TITORMI-184344 format. One record per atom (N, C-alpha, C, CB): x, y, z. Coordinates in steps of 0.001 Angstrom, whole numbers, plus 524288, in hexadecimal, padded with zeros to 5 digits. Glycine has a CB too. Layout:
TITORMI-184344
XYZ;...
END
This chain:
TITORMI-184344
8EFF41179D3BBAA;8F367116E53C0F5;8F0C411A0E3C472;8F9AA118A63C0BC;8F0AA1178A3C964;8EDB811A393CDAE;8F16111E1F3D03E;8EB891162D3D1E8;8EEE5120DE3D43D;8F1F6124F53D6AB;8F691122AA3D9CE;8EE781284A3DA35;8F5B111E183DD29;8FA0A11B5B3DFA1;8FE45119E13DC9F;8F873117173E1E2;8FC80117DE3D7AE;9010E115D73D48C;9044011A673D1FE;8FF03111FA3D015;901AD11F0B3D0D1;904A81235F3CFA7;9084E125103D390;9018E127493CE7B;90629125203D8A7;909DF126C93DCDE;90E91123113DD3F;90702126FE3E246;90D4811E423DD65;9118811A5C3DE0C;9154811AA33D95C;90F38114A73DE98;9132511BBE3D4B5;9172411BBB3D004;91A6E120763D0A0;9145211BD53CA33;918C7124623D2F5;91B941297E3D411;91FEC128B33D76A;9182412D7F3D687;91F111258B3DBF8;92309124623DFCB;926E6120313DE67;92092122F73E488;9256D11D193DB08;92994118DD3D988;92F0F11A433D78F;9276A115B63D56A;92FCC11EB43D493;934C0120603D398;937C1122A73D759;934AB1234F3D013;93574124273DC6F;9388B1266A3E011;93AB7121A83E32F;9357F12A883E35F;93FF4122283E443;942BD11EA43E718;94456121203EC95;9476211CE83E3DE;9433D11DE83F01C;9454E11FD33F570;94B0711EDB3F617;9426D11D173FA0C;94DAE122C73F6C1;953E1122AD3F7CE;954E5122873FD7B;956E9127CA3F574;9576611E1A3FEB9;9591911D8940444;95EE511F4A40498;958681178D4064C;96014121A54090F;9650A122F240A3B;9686111E2040BE1;964E2126EE40E37;96D5011DA340ABB;970521197740C0B;9709F1195D4129C;975EE11A094091A;970AE114DE414C9;970FD1156041B16;975141186741DC0;9719A1104E41D64;9795A118A741AF5;97E2211BF941D14;97CF51219741CDA;9836011B08419D2;97969123564195F;97888128FF418F8;9732712B2A41C68;977E812A43412A0;970FC126CF41EA9;96CAD128AC42258;96F3312AEA42782;968AA123D1423CA;96C3D12F314290F;96E2E131EC42E27;96CD412E7143334;96B4F137D842EC5;9711D12D9443536;96FBD12A4443A32;96DA812D5C43E37;9745E1276F43C85;96A95129FD441D7;9684E12C8A445A8;96C9B12D5844A56;9635D1298444735;96C911318A44D20;97027132334513F;96F3C12E944554F;9700E137444533E;9744D12C7B45702;974141286B45B43;9721312AEF4602D;9799C125DB45C51;96FB612817463D7;96E2212AF546867;9733612C2F46B98;969F7127B846BBC;972D11308046E5D;9776D1324847124;976691309847751;97840138DE47046;978C712C98478C4;9776612A6D47DE3;97A3F12E094821D;979331243247E54;97E6813064480EB;980EE1339C4847D;97E30138F348511;9866A1343A482DF;97C9F13B0448023;9796913FDB4806F;973C813EC8483A2;97845141E747A4C;971AD13AA5482A7;96D27139D048586;96D711393148B90;96AE81357A4836F;9726B1370448D14;9733F1367E49233;9744F13BBF494D2;9775B132DE492F6;9768F13F694921F;977BD14502493B4;9728F1471749477;97B111486B48F7F;96F9D1472D490CE;96A481499E490B0;96711147D1494C9;96787148AB48BCE;9676114284495E7;9640013FFC49ABA;965C11422149FA5;96488139A449B3B;96AEE142944A0B8;96D2B144954A576;96C3B14A9D4A66C;972EC143724A557;96C4E14D4E4A17D;96ACA152F14A2A3;9651B153914A3B1;96C381568949E15;961B91503C4A101;95C43150D14A22D;95AEE14F6A4A7C7;9592614D9449E8D;95DBA14BB04AA39;95D3C14A424AF4D;95E7414ECF4B301;96088145CB4B041;9626E151934B19B;963F5155DB4B55E;95FFE159FE4B4FC;96989158314B43D;95DD115AA24B049;959A015F164AFA1;954AE15D4D4B2C3;95803160244A929;952E4158274B252;94F0E156B54B539;94FBB156764BAF6;94DA5152714B37D;95415155D34BCC7;9558D156494C2AB;9552815B594C489;95AEA154914C3DF;9550415FCD4C136;9548C164E54C234;959D3167204C529;94F83165984C556;95DE3165384C349;962C6167CA4C567;962C316D974C595;967501663F4C246;963CE170734C9DD;96428175634CA34;968E81773C4CD51;95F971771E4CC1E;96AA417C054CCF0;96F2217E7C4CF4D;96D1317F284D5DE;9709F184A54CBE4;9709817E964D92D;96F5517FD74DE5A;97476182D14E076;96DC017A964E1AD;973D0187364E2BC;96F4F18A7F4E279;96DFD18C364DD00;9701418F104E5C8;969CC18E504DCDB;9677E18F524D786;96B25193B14D4D5;961231915D4D800;96BA91938B4CF3A;96EE6196E44CC19;974391971A4CDF3;96CD719C104CBE2;97774193454D036;97CC81939B4D24F;980E2190344CEEC;97CB1191A94D83E;97EC718D5B4CB17;9821D1898C4C88B;984481858B4CC03;9865418C194C5FD;981481846C4D05C;9837F180584D448;97ECD17CC94D53F;985CC183054DA05;98033178DC4D842;97C61175054D9CD;97EDA16FDD4D99E;97796175294D66D;97D5116BA04DD17;97FA3166C84DCCF;97FBA1647D4D7BF;97D58163844E01E;97B721642B4D4C4;97BD7161BD4CF04;97F0C164E74CB48;976431612C4CC6B;97E3D16A584CBBB;9814316D844C851;9879916CB14C98B;97F651738B4C915;988B616BDC4CE3F;98E6116AD14CF66;9900A1650B4CCAC;98F4816AC14D627;98CC6161C04CC61;98DE915D014C9A4;98F1015E284C40C;98981159344CA1A;98BB5161304C1D7;98C83162AC4BC04;991C3165404BB1F;98817166944BA0A;993111690B4BEC7;9974916BE84BE3A;99C69168DE4BEB9;996F216FE94C1BF;99C2F1648D4C1FE;9A033161AF4C32D;9A17115DCE4BE21;99EF715EE94C85D;99E5B15D964BA6B;99ED815A774B57E;9A28615E0D4B1B9;998BF1592D4B2C2;9A4711627A4B334;9A7C4165964AF9C;9ACE1166294B209;9A57416AFB4AE59;9B063168D94AF2C;9B5D7169254B140;9B54E16E684B549;9BAAD169EA4ABF2;9B1B2171E44B57F;9B1681767A4B881;9B059175D94BE22;9ADB0179A84B66B;9B33B177A14C1AE;9B2DB175FA4C73B;9AE3717A134C9AC;9B925176884CA6E;9AC52178104CE09;9A8DE17BA54D14D;9A2FB17BE54CF30;9AB56181804D148;9A08317F934D12B;99AD117F844CF2D;999C2185664CF81;9966817BB44D2DF;994C11860C4CDC2;9931118C164CDBE;9939518DDE4C850;996B718FEC4D194;9954E18B134C3EA;9956118D154BEC3;991A018A944BB6B;99A6018CA74BC8E;9902718CF94B684;98C7618B404B33B;98D651856D4B176;98C4218EDB4AEE1;989351828F4B1E0;98A3117CBB4B144;9870D1799F4ACFF;9890417A2F4B66A;9857E17CD94A883;982EF17A3B4A48B;98689176194A230;9811017E044A094;98B821774D4A10B;98EDC1734949E8A;9909A16F1B4A284;993C4175E749C03;990CC170024A76A;991A316C8B4AB61;98D101682C4AB92;9921916FAB4B071;9888F169D14AA54;9840B1668A4AABD;9849A162694A62B;97EB0169F34AA64;98625164BC4A17A;986C91611649CDE;98B5A15D5149DB5;987BC16446497AA;98FCE15F224A018;993F815B714A182;99239157504A50A;9985915E244A3EE;98F46158BF4A8C3;98DBC154534ACBD;98A16150B94A9EF;98AD9156934B219;98619152A34A6B3;9832214EC44A3F0;9860414B9049FF3;97EE8151414A171;989F014D0549DF3;98D19149EE49A67;99058145CD49D82;990C214D9649729;992A0147DF4A19A;99582144254A554;9921313FD04A73B;997A8147184AA30;98D33141414A975;9896713D694AB16;98809139744A733;984CD13FE74ACA7;986BD13C054A266;985881383B49E42;989241348B49C18;983F213AB249A5E;98E791364949C1E;99334132D949AB9;9940A12F1049E41;998081359A49A44;9936B12FF04A382;9940C12BE84A789;99981129F04A716;990001275C4A6F8;999FF1249C4A63B;99EDE1224F4A514;9A0261206849FB2;99F6B11E574A847;99CAD1223649C15;99CCC120EA496E3;9A1901231E4945E;99819122A249455;9A3CA11FC549030;9A870121C348D4F;9A65812580488F8;9ABE411CF748ACD;9A898129D3488AC;9A78E12E40484D7;9AB941300748240;9A57C1328248700;9AAF2131D247DB9;9AF5913366479F1;9B1321390447B83;9AD5013355473B0;9AF1213B9B47F2A;9B0DC140964803B;9B18F1418C48624;9AD411445C47DE8;9B4B61456E4879A;9B55E146C348CFB;9B03A149E148ED6;9BAA814A2548DB5;9AE57148504934D;9A95814AF249594;9AA0E15097495C8;9A7F61490049B3F;9A610154464942D;9A68715955494EA;9A71715AFD49A9E;9A25F15BA549290;9AAAB15EFF49BF7;9AB45160774A10B;9AB07166A24A13B;9B05F15E2A4A339;9A9201693949D26;9A8B316E9A49CC7;9A479170DC4A092;9A79316FF549745;9A608176304A1D4;9A10F1788C4A4D6;99F0617CBB4A1AC;9A25317AE34AAA5;9A12917D1449C6B;99F4218133498D9;99BB817EC24945C;9A4281844049661;997A41819749320;9943317FA648F43;9969417F9D489C5;98F64182C348F54;998F2183FE4882E;99B0D1841F4834B;9A066180E64831A;99BB5189C7481BC;9A2861800E48738;9A79517C294875F;9A615176EE48627;9AA7217BE348CEF;9A0FF175274860E;99FC316FF048455;9A11B16FD247E48;999AA16E7E4858E;9A09C173AD47B00;9A27917351475D6;9A82F17222474CA;9A14B177DB4737E;9AB5E174DA477B5;9B0E1173AB4785E;9B1C916DC74797D;9B3231770447CD3;9AF7416C9847D34;9AF861670247F47;9ADA9162F247B61;9AC101669148429;9A9DE163AB477FF;9A7D6160A847435;9ABD41600547067;9A32D162B347220;9AE0A1651146E86;9B23A16485469DA;9B6D5161D646B80;9B41E169E74679A;9B86D1625347044;9BD0615F994726E;9BD0415A3F47314;9BE2E16164476FB;9B7EE1586F47444;9B6E2152D74751C;9B4FA14FA347032;9B2CF1526647956;9B37B152E046BE6;9B21F1506A467D2;9AC7514EC9467C2;9B56114C764674A;9A9911511046B0F;9A40F1500C46BD9;9A0D2152EB467B0;9A263151B747164;99C2C1505F4662E;9997515210461DA;996701577A463F2;9958614D4C45FB1;9986C15B77460E1;99670160B64619B;994BD163BF45D0D;99A20163944640B;9908E1666845CF3;98E731696C45890;98CEC16F0445A5F;9899B1668B45629;98F9B1723045832;98E481782E459A3;989371797045621;993AC17CB045811;9861B17CCC45866;9817817EA245601;97E4017A40453D4;982BD18267451E9;97D2817621456CA;97A4C171E7454DE;974B41734245301;97A2316DF4458E5;97249170DC44FC2;96D631714144DBF;969C116E19451E1;96D4716F13447DB;9646D16E92451AC;9615516BC4454DE;961B3165EB45471;95C6A16D5B4540F;962C8163BB44FA3;9636915E5A44E3C;9689115C4D450AF;9636015DB64482B;96C3D15F3045223;970CA15D4F45472;970DC15C12459C1;974661607F453B5;96C2315D2845D24;96C6315C2D46263;9694B158274642B;96B501604A46501;96AF61553E46748;9680E150B04692C;968BC14FC446F46;969ED14BC346616;9657714CB64719A;9657414BEF4775E;96AE114A5747910;96156147AF47919;96CD714CD247CFD;971F214BFA47FB2;9765314FA647D84;973B01461547F10;9749E1525B479A3;979851567C477DD;979F415A6747BCF;97899159B747221;97EDF15C6047C0E;98086160E047F86;97FF1165D847BC2;986E11601E481E9;97D0C1697247DB3;97C2D16E5E47A76;97EF9172ED47D31;975F716FB2479CA;982921755547A45;984D817A1247C46;9824117EA8479BB;98AB517A3147B67;980651828E47C9B;97D291876247B14;9808B18B7B47A07;979501893147F31;97E9618F1C476C2;9815F193A94754D;9826A197A1479E5;97E691963D4710C;97EE6196FF47E39;9801B19ABB482DC;982181980648769;97B4E19DC3484A2;9865E194B348632;98A7D192E248A01;9870C1901648DC7;98E1F197A248CC7;983B918B9248BD9;980BE188A148F07;980AE182CC48CA6;97B4618B3248F8E;97F6017EE748F5E;97F9E1795748D69;97B951761E48F7F;9849B176D248EA2;97A171726248BD4;975C416FB348DF2;9758A1692E48B15;9703A1739E48C95;971DB1662348CF3;97127160FD48A2F;96CC516074486FF;970E515CE048DA4;96CAE15EB048290;9678315EC847F67;964F3159CC48180;9684815EB447898;960181594748295;95D591551A48431;959AA152CA47FF3;95A951569A488BE;95A1B1557647B32;956D31536D476BF;958641565C47249;950D1153E947797;9567D1551046DEC;95833157E84693B;9551E15D33468D2;9574E1546546420;957521609C4654D;9546F1659846481;94F55164954623E;9575A169584610B;94BEE16838463CC;9468D1680846171;944AB16DDD460D4;94272164994652B;9431216F7445BE5;940AF1749745B68;944E71789D45D29;93B6A1750345ED9;94960177D945C15;94CF417BD445DCA;94F6417BBA46349;94A601807445D4A;94D651783346701;94F0E1783E46C3B;950E71725746DAE;94A6417A6146FE3;95412172CD4714C;9560F16DC2472F8;9555816CD947950;95C1F16D704714D;9534A1682047B6F;952AB1676948002;9581B16625482CB;94ECF163B848067;958F216892486DB;95E541682B4890F;95E01167D348F23;961D016D1C48752;961FB166334918A;96255166F6497C3;9675F169DC49847;962711612C49B70;9673916D5649B99;96BD7170C349CD8;96CEE171A74A270;96B2E175E049A78;97158171F54A3E6;9729B173894A98F;97410179884A99C;9779516FF84ABF7;9735417BBB4AEAC;97424181974AEFF;970CB185094ABBB;9796F182D24AD9A;96C1A1834A4ABCA;96779186C34A87F;962EE187084AC2C;96545183D44A279;95F18189524AA05;95A0B189584AC6B;9558A188DA4A84F;9597318E544AF9D;950CF189304AA4E;94C83188994A67F;94BF018C5C4A22E;947DD188AD4A922;94E2E191474A296;94E8A194D749F16;95396193F249A97;94EDE199BE4A242;9571E1909449C27;95B8A18F8749933;96081192994999C;95A1418FB94947F;9603F194A349E7E;9658D197B649FAB;96A9F1940749FB0;9652A19A944A590;96ECA1960849E1B;973D71933049EC4;975B2193964A427;978071953C49B24;973AE196544A755;974F4197304ACFF;9707A1960B4B05B;976B319CB64AE0B;96DBE1921F4AF95;9695D1901F4B304;96AF318D454B71E;965C818D094B068;9675918B0E4B96F;9684D188394BF1B;9678C182B04BF40;9649F18A444C359;966D3180204BA99;965C817A0D4BB01;96676177254B621;9603B178E34BCCD;964621728D4B675;964D416F944B188;95EB516FFE4AF5E;96722169074B298;95E87170A54AA04;95932171054A837;9594916E954A2DF;95712176D44A826;9546416C104A215;9532F16A9C49CC4;9503F16E6A499CC;9506B165EE49CAC;951EB16FF5494F0;94F49174A24923D;95039173F448CEF;9514217A1E493F5;94EDF1779D489B4;94F3C177F6483DD;952EF17C8648289;9498A178D748136;9560317B9247E79;959E817F9F47C64;958AA1803B476F9;95FDF17E0F47D09;958FB184E047470;9590E1861946F56;95D3F1839646C6F;9594618B4F46ECD;95D6C18176467E0;9611A17F6246493;9652E183E54636A;95E6817D2245F95;9638B1884A462F0;9667718CD946176;96A9718EB246601;96266191544602A;969B518C6B46A82;96D1D18DF546E96;971C818A0346FB5;969DF18EB24735E;9713E1854A46BA7;9754C181EC46BF0;97A611829146911;9737117DB546AB5;97E871839C46BF1;98314184B64695A;986151803F46757;9861A1878C46C7F;9863017B4946A06;9885B1768546829;9856A1722F46B0C;98E711764546909;985E616E0D4684B;983831686F46A7E;987A51656146A8B;97EF6165864672A;98898161E046FB1;98CBD15E6B4702C;98A2E1595347104;9908D15FEA47476;98B8D154F246EA0;9891714FDF46F4D;98D8714CA447160;9868914D8646A05;98C931499B47562;98FCB145E24780C;98DD2140B647724;99021146EA47DA1;9916C13CC04756B;9904013730474DC;994CD134884777D;98F871356246EE2;992CF12F3647906;996CE12C1347B64;99AF412A5D47819;994B0127CB47D98;
END
């Protein structure tokens, strides 16, 4: 008996066991609403939206973000307002299963998600984050994931931040956040 015959004889008793189709893990469906939210946020970062005057929590575009919440006036921290505005713009006239967020508070997004029955995970692992997810941070700030986590960090776009990552910055920036800073992940679907 030759070498190849011996190798083949050894493998013959091994049977390949296939999982039934209903037990195979399904691939996640693309999240069209999440992608729209991320695209809108990315466009605002590319446009270079900044406060006017500098470090004032004011400005024409900042005021538009702030009007997407229940809180009147201007001059207040607007990271959550930016997310509310992005969600509003992404929804447009589409019918959704939740009331649009109107909160001006980053951590208040968790209460809103619970009340509306929206998909929320507290302390998510890196594999639980995808493009378009709303990320609430442990330091009372909020942003939008623009991609999945990689090597412990997540690409995001945030309002009321800066290049250094302050939660009291002066513009809309694309940046990266450490997964350990994420307090919760909120996913919206049509």
